[in-house]
N, C-alpha and C positions, 0 to 999 in steps of 0.2 A: 504494500500499500504506500502511496506517496501523495503528498499534498499537491493540489492543482488549483491554485487560486484563480486561474483564468477560466475555470469552469463555473465559478460561483454565480455569475449573473444568469447563465442559462438554467442552472439548477433552481435558482430562486424563481425564475419565470415559470418553469414547469410545475414546481410544487406549490407555488403561491405562499411559500414560507420565508421568513426572514432568516435564512441560514447565515451562520457566521463563518463556516468553513465547509469545504468539500474535499473529499478524498477520491482519487481515481484508483480503482481497484481492478487489478488484472488477474489476481489469484484468489479464488473464492474458497479455498480449502478450509480456512478458519472462519466459517460462516457465522459463528457466534459473535464475532467481533464486528460484523457489518452493522452499520447504523443508517437511520433515515437520513437522506441527503447524500449518501455515498453514490458515486457513479461507477457502474460496472462497465468495463470495456471487454467485449467478447468478439473476437474475429473482426475487429474494425467497427462493430456496432456498440452503441452506448445506451445505457438505461440508468435512470436515476431512481434510487429506492425511496419508497414512501413509508414503508413499515412492514411489520410481520403479520402473516396470516394466522388465524386462529382456528382450532379444531371446532367444527360446527356440528359434530355428531352426537346425538342423544344427550343433549344437555351439557356438553363439554366446551361451551363457547368460550371459556376463559383459559383454555389450554393453548399456549402459543406454539406454533410450528416454526421454529427458528430457521429451518432450512427452506422455508417457503416465504417469499417476499412479494409485496405489492410494489409495482414499479411503473414508470412511464417511459415510453420510447423517446429517445433523445431527439429524433428527427421530427416526428409528427405529434408527439404527446399522447399517443394512444395508450390505453391501460393495458398492462401486462401482469402476468404472474410469473415470477422467477423461481424455479425449483432447483435448488442447489444439491450437490452430491451428499447423500446421507444414507448410510447402510444400517440395516437392522435385520434381525432374523428371529423367528419363533416357531414353535410347533402348535398346530391346531388339531384337536380331536375331531374325527369324522367317523362317528360310529365306533367300530373297533380299530380303525386305522388312524395313524398319525401322519399329518401332512406338514411338510416343511414349507414355511412361507418366508420370503425374503425380498428386500428392496433391490431393484436392478435399474439404475438410471439408463444403462445401455438398452435394456428391453423397452423402456418408455420412449427413448429416442427412436428406436426402430419402428415402434407403432405410430408415432407421430408422422414419420415419413410415409408409412403405409396408408394412413387414413387422411392424408392431405386432400382437402376439398370435399370430404365426406361429412355432411351436416349431422350425422348421428354420433360424431365424436368431437371432442374438443380439438382445437387447432393450435398449432405451434411448431417450433423447430428446436433443434438441439445445437448449441454453440459451445465450442471448447474455450476454456480460459488458458492462461499461459502454463498452468500446471497439468493440463490435459483433462481437467474435470468436465464431464458432460453436463452442461447447464441447460435446463429446458426453459425456453422462453414461450409462454403460452398467451394466446389472446384471451382476454377476460370476457366471460359470457355475461350478457345482460339478463339477469334473472336469478333464480335460486333453485335449490334442490327440490326433488319431487315432493318430499313430505311437506315442505313449506307451501308448495302450490296446492296440495290437497287440503291442507288445513284452512286455506282461504275460502273453501266451500262451506259456508256456514249453514249446516243443516244436520239433522239427525241421520243415523245410518240407513234407515229404510228409505228416506227420501234420496239419500246419496245413491243407494242401489237403484232406485227407480229412475232417477233423472241424470246421473252422471257416470255410473260405473262402466257402462258400455263404451262411452267415449274415452274414458281413462284407459281401459284395457285395450282398446283399439290402438291408441297412441303407444301404449306400453308394448304391444306386440311388435311394433316397428323397431323399438329399442332392443327387444329380445332378439329379433332377427339380425340386428347389427352385431350382436355378440356371436350369433351363429356364423355370420359371415367372417368374423375375426377368426373363429376356430378353423374355418376352411382355409385360411391363410397360414395356419400353423401357429397362431398366436393366441394368447389368453389375456383377458382383462386383468385378472389376478386379485381384484378386490371389489367384486360386484356388491354394491350396497345402495340403498335408496338415496343416500346423500351424495352418491357419485353419479346420479342420474339427474341432470339439470333440465329445467324448462326454460328455454331461450325465449324471452319476451319479444325479441326483435324478429326472429325468423319463425317462431312457433315450433321449431324442432326440439326434440328431447335428446340432447347429446350426453354421452358418457364422458366422465372426466377421470383423471388419475389412473395412469396405466403402469406405475412404477413397481407394483408388487408382482411377484411371480411365485409359483409354488411347484413342488414336486409331489405328485400323487400317481404312482405307478398303476394303481388299479383302474383309474379313470383320469387321463391327462387333462380333461376339461371339467372334472367333477366339481371342483370348488366353485367355478363360475356358475354351474348349473344350480347348485344349492343356494348361491347368492341370488339367482333369478327367482328361486322359490321364495326366499325371504322378501324380496321386493314385491312379488305377486301377492303374498299374504298381507303385506302392509297396505297395498293398493286396494285389495278387496275389503279390508276392515277399516281402512283409513286410520289405523293406529296399530300398535303392537298389542295383541291380546294375550295377557298372561293369566295364569291360574288365579293369582291374587286379584287381578282386575275382575275376573268373572265372579270370584267369591264375594267381592264387594257389591257388584251390580246385580248379580243374579245367583244367589246362593243355591237355589234349587238346581239350576243348570250346572253349577260347579260340582254337585254331588255325582253327576253323570259323566264327568270327565275322567279319562284314563291316561296312563302314561303314553300309550300308543297314539293318542290324539295330538301330541306335541311334537315339535321339530326334532329331527335327529341330531341337529347340531346345537341349537339353542333350546335346551331342555324345557324351559319354561314358556316358550312361545307356541301358542295354539295354532295348529294347522287345520284341524277339523272344525272349521268355522261354522259349518252348518248346524253344529250343536247349539250355538248361541244366536245365529242368524238363520232360522229355518226356511226363510224365503229364498235363500241362495240356491240356484240350480245344482242338482246332484253332479252334473257334468263338470261344473267349475270346481265344486268341492273335491271331486275325485282327482283333479289335477293337483290340488294342494296336498292331498293325502300321499302323493308320491314322494313328498319331502318330509313325511312324518316318521316317527320312530316305529310305527306299526307297518310301514311299507315293506313289501317283499320284492317289489320291482321298482327300480330307479331309472330315471332318464339318463341316458349316456350321451345324447346329442341334443342340441337345441331344436332340431327339426322334429324329434320325437315329442318334445314338449309342445311345440307349436301345432302338431298334428292333433292334439287333444284340446289345446287352449283355444284355437281358432273357432271350432264349432261351438264350444262352450260360450264364447263371447256372442256368437250369433243368437243364442238363446236368451240373452239379457234384454230387458225392456229398452225400447228406443225412446230417447228423450222427446217429449212433445214440444211442438213449436209454441 
């Protein structure tokens, strides 16, 4: 890092802040030391940092992601997300199996190149710093994650089912198909979650974000993505995560009828057999969800298998009246 006073005026103009100093950074290895107002120079491109992104998943809004920065393009001032190189690894239990999960900046860079121009995925590019780190520079999406979008529909569940669910699942099926396409290219998303599916308010597309996780699952090379799709589907159908505790609070009688096989194979407290609390759901749709439950004997191995059952189930849902 080195001082660059000549950059100060442009950095002030872009950020709208009364900065007193600016540093030009060409090596991002020590990302914890980066500050708002720093200017990153990557392969001749410059970006001024505005701050750190925060984890927005499941109530963790106050958890900073120090390797992910908000930034502005030096040339045109467009909003960017800068993802710096950060490695981590952990194991996830999937039934009786253990799945190794790990971050791979190279994998995300590869997918960004693969999906360029595809509205079903976030857009960006990978640029190297002087230390060889693969820094991902992403276009900021105008909108928010799927769960925020669904929560804006202010209605009870039965009204949601009757007026909105068919439209929501029709859009969702396009996003599911995009993951299936990714698999045909030999790639995986790696971290399929509802907060990694955005609703773009400008284009109307529902693009997937965050491709830097990868996993090793020899029994099914795409299995973790598929179970992620099951979790997203269950949330979209219920418009919330339905747990045993939630059912017990809202409908104690229904809670008495719940069994361990009604819940997710991965997240043991998440209900998949949603028809037990929403009896108006079509059996065909509920049966799709049951493929992700602890009681399942047959699991989807490919997205097209999932879609072969989900598509006709969507056709059974009520159509929204004008």
